[in-house]
N, C-alpha and C positions, 0 to 999 in steps of 0.2 A: 537593487535587490539580493541577496547571500550568497554566496556557491553552494552551500548547503541548497537549500528552495526550495536553489534551479536546479541540482542535482533529482530533488525531489519529483522536482515536474519533470524530467525529462525520463522519469522510472516509470508514470502515472500514461503519461499520453505512451510513453513509449508497449507500455502493457499493454492497453489499448487497441495500438497498431499491433498486436500479437510480433514487435520484428525483440525479439531474443537479445538478439545482440546489442541490440541498444538498449536493452535492460540490466540483461546484467555486465554491462561498462558502465554504469551505474557505482556496484558492487564492488564489496573488499571479499578477494578473494575467499577465506576466512568469513564468511557472509549465516547470520545467521536472522531465520525465518521462524518465529512463534506461531503462529496459526490456530494454539487447543481457545482461544477466546470464541471462536465459533465449527467449535470440531475438528480442527486440521489438527496437524503434527507438528513437527520438529523439523524445522527442516536447517541440513547445517552443512556451510561450503557454495560452490557458485552455482557445482555444477548440478551440486541432488534441489538447489534452489529452479532450475530453470527448468527442472529436468520437472518434479513439480506443475509450476506459470504454466511447459507446453501442455500439463495433459489433464490440467484444470482448462485453461480455454479449449483443451479437443472437449469436452464433457458439456462446458455452459460456456455460455453465452451472458456473460459481462461483459462491461462500459460503466468509467470514472468519471462522473462532470464535478463542474462544477467548486474545480479545488480551493478551500481556501488553505493556507499555508502560512503556520505559526510557530516563529522558532525559539528558544530555549539556550541561548549558548550551544549547546553541540550537539541538543535532541530539537529534530520535526518536527512538528506533529502534523495534519491532516486529517481536513476533514472531506469529505466528498460519495457526492450522491453516487448513485449509483443501481444500475438495471438491469437488472439481473433475470431475462427474457426464458420462459418455460425448454426447456427439448421437446417436449413433448405436445405440451396442447400452444406451445407460444403464446403462451399468457404472458405481454411485462407490467413487473414491481417494479419498482420502486423504495428504493429505503433509501441508507448514510451508512457509512462506516470508517469507521474512524481511526487510522497510522501512526505506530511513534515508531519516529525515525532516531538510530544516535549513532549519528556519523565522525565520521574518523579521514579528515588531508581527503573534505569535502565528498566523500565514496558514503553508501549507507553502509553499516559496518553489521545496523543491529534492525529486525521491520517485527512489529506486532502490528494484529487488523484487530480491530476490534470494538462488537458489533454496539458495543454501550459507548458512543460515543460521548451522555455527558458524566461517566464515570471516568473517560480516558481524563477526559477535560479535567473534572475534580485534585485529581493525579496529578496535573501540572501542574493542579494554584490555577487556573488556566476557565476565564467566561465564552462561554459560548459568543466564536464574533456573528452568529449568524438567529435576527429575527425569530 
């Protein structure tokens, strides 16, 4: 497995365990996180992204699972199942998200989150790896 794929897998595992030091070790200092496709903003720099993650995990209960990671040179596409738990109701909903990672020297330099996984895969010229 490639270093880039392993770095993305490590970042997702670290987010699940809320280990923000481990998460940040996967990113370049000048990382850009683009969350605009799901109504979040754009965060620039490791410290800004870490603050976003810490607040996100404090206010939302979510977990990623069943990662499918596809490599295309210095781009990794992750298709992940996402479980969200309502803070008031405790109700659990399952969904699917896509992430596009631009890699540099084995670290994540840019991350985009996509609610429309099919569109993300089409943009990359990839087929949906799941039935």
